[in-house]
C-alpha positions as CSV (number, residue, x, y, z in Angstrom):
1,X,-9.0,51.5,86.6
2,X,-6.1,54.0,86.7
3,X,-7.2,57.5,87.1
4,X,-6.2,59.8,84.3
5,X,-3.4,62.2,84.9
6,X,-4.5,65.8,85.5
7,X,-1.5,67.4,83.9
8,X,0.3,67.9,87.2
9,X,-2.2,70.6,88.4
10,X,-3.1,70.9,92.1
11,X,-5.9,73.1,92.9
12,X,-7.5,75.0,95.7
13,X,-10.1,75.7,98.4
14,X,-10.1,78.6,100.8
15,X,-7.8,78.3,103.8
16,X,-8.7,79.4,107.2
17,X,-5.5,79.7,109.3
18,X,-5.2,81.9,112.3
19,X,-2.1,84.1,111.9
20,X,0.5,84.1,114.6
21,X,0.8,87.2,116.7
22,X,4.0,88.3,115.0
23,X,3.0,87.3,111.5
24,X,2.5,89.8,108.7
25,X,-0.3,89.8,106.1
26,X,0.1,87.1,103.5
27,X,2.4,88.0,100.7
28,X,1.5,85.2,98.3
29,X,-1.8,83.5,97.9
30,X,-2.9,81.0,95.2
31,X,-6.3,79.4,94.7
32,X,-7.0,76.9,92.0
33,X,-10.0,74.8,91.0
34,X,-9.7,72.4,88.0
35,X,-12.3,69.9,86.8
36,X,-11.3,67.5,84.1
37,X,-13.0,64.6,82.3
38,X,-11.5,62.2,79.8
39,X,-12.6,59.1,77.9
40,X,-11.3,56.6,75.3
41,X,-13.6,55.1,72.6
42,X,-12.8,52.4,70.2
43,X,-14.7,50.6,67.4
44,X,-13.6,47.8,65.1
45,X,-15.1,47.2,61.6
46,X,-13.3,44.2,60.0
47,X,-9.6,45.4,59.8
48,X,-10.4,49.0,60.5
49,X,-10.0,50.2,64.1
50,X,-11.2,53.7,65.0
51,X,-9.9,55.2,68.2
52,X,-11.0,58.5,69.8
53,X,-9.5,60.1,72.9
54,X,-11.5,63.0,74.5
55,X,-10.2,65.3,77.3
56,X,-12.2,68.3,78.6
57,X,-11.3,70.9,81.2
58,X,-12.7,73.8,83.2
59,X,-10.2,75.7,85.3
60,X,-10.1,78.8,87.6
61,X,-7.0,80.4,89.0
62,X,-6.7,83.3,91.4
63,X,-3.9,85.0,93.3
64,X,-3.7,87.7,96.0
65,X,-3.9,91.1,94.4
66,X,-5.2,89.8,91.1
67,X,-8.4,88.8,89.4
68,X,-9.7,85.3,88.6
69,X,-8.4,83.6,85.4
70,X,-10.6,81.0,83.8
71,X,-9.8,78.5,81.1
72,X,-11.9,75.8,79.3
73,X,-10.8,73.3,76.7
74,X,-12.2,70.3,74.7
75,X,-9.5,68.2,73.0
76,X,-10.3,65.5,70.5
77,X,-7.8,62.9,69.1
78,X,-8.9,60.6,66.3
79,X,-7.0,57.7,64.8
80,X,-7.9,55.2,62.2
81,X,-5.7,52.1,62.0
82,X,-5.6,49.1,59.6
83,X,-5.0,46.3,62.1
84,X,-4.5,43.7,59.3
85,X,-1.3,45.2,58.1
86,X,1.4,43.6,60.3
87,X,4.5,44.7,58.5
88,X,7.2,45.7,60.9
89,X,7.8,49.1,59.2
90,X,4.2,50.2,59.7
91,X,3.4,48.8,63.1
92,X,2.3,51.4,65.7
93,X,1.2,51.2,69.3
94,X,-2.5,51.8,69.8
95,X,-3.8,54.5,72.2
96,X,-4.9,52.0,74.8
97,X,-3.1,48.7,74.4
98,X,-3.7,45.7,72.1
99,X,-2.4,45.1,68.6
100,X,-0.9,47.7,66.3
101,X,-1.2,48.2,62.6
102,X,-0.9,50.9,59.9
103,X,-2.1,54.4,60.6
104,X,-4.6,55.5,57.9
105,X,-5.5,58.8,59.6
106,X,-4.4,60.6,62.7
107,X,-5.9,64.0,63.7
108,X,-5.9,66.3,66.6
109,X,-8.2,69.3,67.4
110,X,-9.3,71.4,70.3
111,X,-11.9,74.1,71.0
112,X,-11.9,76.7,73.9
113,X,-15.1,75.4,75.5
114,X,-15.3,74.8,79.2
115,X,-16.4,71.4,80.6
116,X,-19.7,71.5,82.4
117,X,-20.3,69.4,85.5
118,X,-22.4,69.0,88.7
119,X,-21.0,70.2,92.0
120,X,-20.2,66.6,93.1
121,X,-19.0,65.6,89.6
122,X,-21.6,62.8,89.3
123,X,-22.2,64.1,85.8
124,X,-20.2,66.1,83.2
125,X,-20.7,67.1,79.6
126,X,-19.1,69.1,76.8
127,X,-19.7,69.7,73.1
128,X,-18.1,71.8,70.3
129,X,-17.2,72.0,66.7
130,X,-13.5,71.2,66.4
131,X,-11.2,71.9,63.5
132,X,-9.2,68.7,63.3
133,X,-5.7,68.9,61.9
134,X,-4.3,65.9,59.9
135,X,-0.9,65.1,61.6
136,X,0.6,64.0,58.3
137,X,-0.7,66.6,55.8
138,X,-1.7,69.6,58.0
139,X,-5.1,69.6,56.3
140,X,-8.2,70.4,58.5
141,X,-11.7,68.9,58.6
142,X,-14.7,69.9,60.8
143,X,-15.5,67.5,63.6
144,X,-18.6,67.8,65.8
145,X,-18.1,66.1,69.2
146,X,-20.6,65.9,72.1
147,X,-19.6,63.9,75.1
148,X,-21.3,63.2,78.4
149,X,-20.0,61.4,81.5
150,X,-21.9,59.6,84.2
151,X,-19.8,59.1,87.3
152,X,-19.6,56.0,89.6
153,X,-18.5,55.8,93.2
154,X,-16.9,59.0,94.6
155,X,-13.4,59.1,96.0
156,X,-12.7,62.1,98.2
157,X,-9.2,63.1,99.5
158,X,-8.2,66.1,101.6
159,X,-4.6,66.9,102.5
160,X,-4.1,69.9,104.8
161,X,-0.5,71.0,105.6
162,X,0.7,73.7,107.9
163,X,4.4,74.2,108.4
164,X,7.2,76.8,108.6
165,X,10.0,77.3,106.2
166,X,12.9,79.7,106.3
167,X,13.6,81.8,103.2
168,X,17.1,80.4,102.9
169,X,16.3,76.7,103.7
170,X,15.5,74.8,106.8
171,X,15.2,76.9,110.0
172,X,17.9,77.0,112.6
173,X,16.9,78.5,116.0
174,X,18.5,81.9,115.2
175,X,16.7,82.1,111.9
176,X,13.2,82.0,113.4
177,X,12.7,85.7,112.9
178,X,13.0,85.1,109.1
179,X,10.5,82.3,108.9
180,X,7.6,82.0,106.5
181,X,4.4,80.2,107.6
182,X,3.1,78.0,104.7
183,X,-0.5,76.9,104.8
184,X,-1.8,74.6,102.0
185,X,-4.9,72.5,101.5
186,X,-6.0,70.1,98.8
187,X,-9.6,68.9,98.4
188,X,-9.9,66.4,95.6
189,X,-12.8,64.4,94.1
190,X,-12.6,61.5,91.6
191,X,-15.1,59.2,89.9
192,X,-14.6,56.4,87.4
193,X,-17.2,57.0,84.8
194,X,-19.1,55.8,81.8
195,X,-19.0,58.1,78.8
196,X,-21.1,58.4,75.6
197,X,-20.1,60.3,72.5
198,X,-21.8,61.8,69.4
199,X,-19.1,62.2,66.7
200,X,-19.6,63.6,63.2
201,X,-16.4,63.7,61.1
202,X,-16.6,65.9,58.0
203,X,-20.3,65.4,57.8
204,X,-20.2,61.6,58.4
205,X,-21.6,60.2,61.7
206,X,-19.4,57.7,63.5
207,X,-20.9,55.2,66.0
208,X,-19.3,54.1,69.3
209,X,-20.5,52.1,72.2
210,X,-20.5,53.7,75.7
211,X,-17.0,53.6,77.2
212,X,-16.1,52.6,80.8
213,X,-12.6,53.8,80.1
214,X,-13.4,57.2,81.4
215,X,-13.2,59.4,84.5
216,X,-14.2,62.7,86.1
217,X,-11.9,64.5,88.5
218,X,-11.9,67.8,90.4
219,X,-8.9,69.2,92.1
220,X,-9.0,72.2,94.5
221,X,-6.0,73.6,96.2
222,X,-4.9,76.7,98.0
223,X,-1.6,77.9,99.3
224,X,-0.8,80.9,101.6
225,X,2.6,82.3,102.6
226,X,2.7,84.4,105.8
227,X,6.0,86.1,106.6
228,X,7.0,86.0,110.3
229,X,9.0,88.5,112.2
230,X,11.1,90.9,110.1
231,X,11.1,88.8,106.9
232,X,9.7,90.9,104.0
233,X,11.1,89.2,100.9
234,X,9.5,87.0,98.3
235,X,9.5,83.2,98.4
236,X,8.2,80.5,96.1
237,X,6.7,77.8,98.3
238,X,3.3,78.4,96.8
239,X,4.5,77.2,93.4
């Protein structure tokens, strides 16, 4: 199964890099840890297909000289489709492949609630009351969503990188005194998962079977820039 995109975020673990004798203290340091979980649920009742997409996140960002910023989010997308309507004007593409149909309802909502998970992401869970906005009318309805994930086999990737860059581009021998040592490290965990959901839409419970179209992922990354020699300016290698 394809792993879900993680919105382009790379995140971070502490680096331990011995500084060269001529290197100055780090002038830029970023540390990021982001855990995400997502799942797709679908049910079919005669011609009516109901699709739900869930995405939950817990993130921490830190930089040298500043505090730690945290962010949590639970996003819910709900769509109800009449799959028996095959008119060309009304056909749409479903969230996860298959036949199209006429959209009867499409709503989006989110709540500032952080994803909870175990250290090795074998389990994750999130729940919140979400104000869902109808994408056609702008009207809102209350939606209660409680989701839990159980992870499968663990995939673990680490990508350390230690290299030198010159502030103005690639180093030539005479530029060595203006070099910046860049030290990065990624430490990523991923599990395909099975997710279950409790969903109550405007007071009406909706039933879904457990979904294997789900995943849990944790991305850690750090980046440190250490100026060498007489270089004292700013650079942007650490994003």
